[in-house]
Every structure is written in structure tokens, then in C-alpha cells.
C-alpha positions in Angstrom: 24.6 51.0 44.0 27.3 50.9 44.9 27.5 46.9 44.5 27.3 47.7 41.6 30.6 49.7 40.9 32.1 46.7 42.7 31.1 43.7 40.0 32.3 45.6 37.0 29.5 45.6 34.2 26.9 42.7 33.4 28.7 40.6 31.3 26.6 39.6 27.7 25.1 36.3 27.8 25.3 33.9 24.6 22.8 33.9 22.1 21.1 30.0 21.8 20.9 28.9 19.0 17.9 28.9 18.1 18.1 25.4 16.7 20.3 23.8 19.0 16.6 21.5 20.3 16.2 20.5 16.2 19.3 19.8 15.7 19.6 17.1 18.8 16.0 15.7 17.6 17.8 15.4 13.7 21.0 13.7 15.7 19.4 11.2 17.9 17.3 10.6 14.8 20.5 10.0 13.2 21.9 7.6 16.3 18.6 5.4 15.7 19.2 5.0 12.2 22.4 4.2 12.4 21.8 1.4 15.8 18.8 0.1 13.5 20.8 -0.6 10.4 23.5 -1.8 12.0 21.4 -4.6 13.6 19.4 -5.7 11.6 22.3 -6.1 8.7 24.2 -7.5 11.2 21.8 -9.5 12.2 20.3 -10.7 8.6 24.5 -11.4 7.7 24.9 -13.6 9.9 21.5 -15.8 10.2 22.2 -16.0 6.2 25.6 -17.6 6.7 24.6 -19.7 9.0 21.9 -20.9 7.0 23.9 -21.4 4.0 26.8 -22.3 4.8 26.7 -23.8 8.8 27.8 -22.1 12.4 31.8 -22.0 11.0 30.6 -19.8 7.8 28.4 -17.8 10.4 31.8 -16.6 12.3 34.1 -16.2 9.0 31.1 -14.2 8.1 30.8 -11.8 10.6 34.9 -12.3 11.1 35.1 -10.5 7.3 32.2 -8.6 7.2 30.8 -7.0 10.1 34.1 -4.3 10.7 33.7 -2.6 7.4 29.9 -3.0 7.6 30.1 -0.7 11.0 32.4 1.5 9.2 30.3 1.6 6.3 27.2 2.4 8.4 29.1 4.8 10.3 29.6 7.0 6.7 26.4 6.5 5.7 24.5 7.8 8.8 27.9 10.8 10.3 27.9 8.2 13.5 30.7 6.7 14.9 29.6 3.5 16.2 30.2 0.0 17.0 29.7 -3.1 19.2 31.2 -3.7 22.7 31.1 -6.1 25.9 33.0 -6.6 28.7 34.2 -10.5 27.7 35.1 -8.6 24.0 36.2 -11.0 21.1 37.9 -8.9 18.7 39.9 -6.0 21.1 39.0 -3.3 18.8 35.6 -3.9 19.6 36.4 -2.3 22.5 34.0 1.0 22.8 34.8 4.7 23.9 35.1 5.6 27.9 31.8 6.1 28.3 30.1 2.5 26.9 32.7 1.2 28.9 32.0 3.0 32.4 27.9 1.7 31.0 29.4 -2.0 30.7 30.8 -1.9 34.0 28.3 0.0 35.7 25.5 -3.7 34.4 28.4 -5.9 34.6 27.7 -9.4 34.2 24.0 -10.1 34.0 20.8 -10.8 32.7 19.7 -8.5 30.2 16.3 -8.6 31.7 15.5 -5.2 33.0 18.5 -3.7 31.5 17.6 0.4 30.6 20.1 1.4 26.8 20.1 5.0 27.1 19.9 8.0 24.9 21.3 11.7 26.0 22.8 14.9 24.1 26.0 15.6 26.3 29.0 18.2 25.6 32.1 16.4 25.9 35.6 16.9 24.7 34.5 20.2 23.4 31.6 19.1 20.9 28.1 18.6 21.7 27.0 15.0 20.5 23.7 12.3 20.7 24.5 9.3 22.2 22.7 6.2 21.6 23.3 2.7 23.6 21.1 -0.1 23.6 22.1 -3.6 25.1 22.5 -6.6 23.4 21.0 -10.1 25.1 22.0 -13.7 23.9 19.5 -15.5 22.4 19.4 -19.0 21.4 21.0 -19.0 18.1 23.9 -16.9 19.8 24.9 -20.0 21.8 26.4 -21.6 18.7 29.6 -18.8 18.5 28.8 -17.3 22.5 27.4 -20.2 24.6 29.3 -22.7 27.3 30.7 -24.7 24.8 31.3 -23.7 21.3 30.5 -26.5 18.6 34.1 -28.2 17.1 33.8 -26.3 14.2 34.0 -23.2 16.1 35.8 -22.8 18.0 39.0 -24.5 16.1 37.6 -21.0 13.6 37.2 -18.8 16.5 40.4 -20.1 17.9 42.1 -19.0 14.3 40.2 -15.3 14.2 40.5 -14.3 17.9 43.2 -16.5 20.0 42.5 -14.1 22.9 38.4 -14.9 22.6 36.8 -13.8 25.9 32.9 -13.8 24.1 31.5 -17.7 25.4 30.5 -19.0 28.4 26.8 -16.9 28.1 23.5 -18.4 28.8 20.0 -16.8 26.6 18.9 -14.3 27.9 22.4 -12.8 29.7 23.7 -9.6 28.9 25.9 -9.8 26.1 27.0 -6.2 25.5 25.9 -3.1 23.8 25.7 -1.5 20.7 26.9 2.1 20.8 25.5 5.2 18.4 27.6 8.3 18.7 26.1 11.5 16.0 28.0 14.7 16.6 25.6 17.6 16.1 26.6 20.9 14.2 
């Protein structure tokens, strides 16, 4: 009795949102859909440009369309998303701090065994679903990201990305990550 008098009236616990789990699952699904759409559409367009116009055309397509496609997919899925790396080609592709932390923790290494993430977080006053998918270097990637890009690719890269750091990779290495963040409303 004496202790209850010292602690004052009990604070009421906030009422939990009965739909919080459903909202989180829906946000995770939206993040996965956005990642799948951006990844498959960008890869398809890149490979189509490579086939139709060769490596320099593929670089030009990526330089001219990847950012707009990312914005479009983000708008469609009500998500923030992008592709990032420790070795950026386009400085505008630096991801948010949580992506950079993941990239630094992984370091320069083989992509084998690298785990992405899918989580719900409370950050900066908002609740969000986050998804991060590791990107591994595949054989076709070497045309633009290998140790020695072909001369016509090197010329386009020098023109469009004078501070390019995204070369020197080998098949199977971790290139970076595709990331998505969806706010839970």
C-alpha cells in the first residue's frame, strides 16, 4: 500500500493497433514487389539494349533510363528504393545510412553466402519495412564492370561518369545491393 502511494497513478498503456501485423506484412510485400519489378525490368532493358546496340548502347540505356525507372517503380509501389555499392558509378546512387552500413559490414567479397535483409524498423519517427537484396556480378556484367571494359564502353563511362569506381569486378563478387523502404501507414 505504501509503495503504490509513492509511485502515483498507473500510466495507461498505449492501445496497440490491431492491424499492425497486417500493415507490416503488406509493406513487406510491397517492398518485395518493388524490388522484383526494378530488378527484372532494369535487367531486361539492359540485356535488350546490349543485344540491339552492343555494350556502349547498354551503358547509354542504363545512364539514361535507370534513374527514371527507379523513380517510376518507387511511385508505383509507394516506396523509396535504389541500387547502391561501395564502388559507385553514379554518386547519386549512394543509399541511405542503413544500406551503407550493410555494405560496409559486407565489404569487398564473394557474393556467395551473403544474406540480404527483410525487417520492420522504427526510425526517424516512422515505422517502415526494409528489404535489401545482394547483387552478385554475373558474366554479362563484366562488359561494364569488369577489370578492363571494352574501349567503346570505357569511352561512354568516361564521358557520363568521370568519377566511376564501379569497375574491377570478377564473376561471383558482391557488386552491391538493391534496397527498398516502404513506410507503414
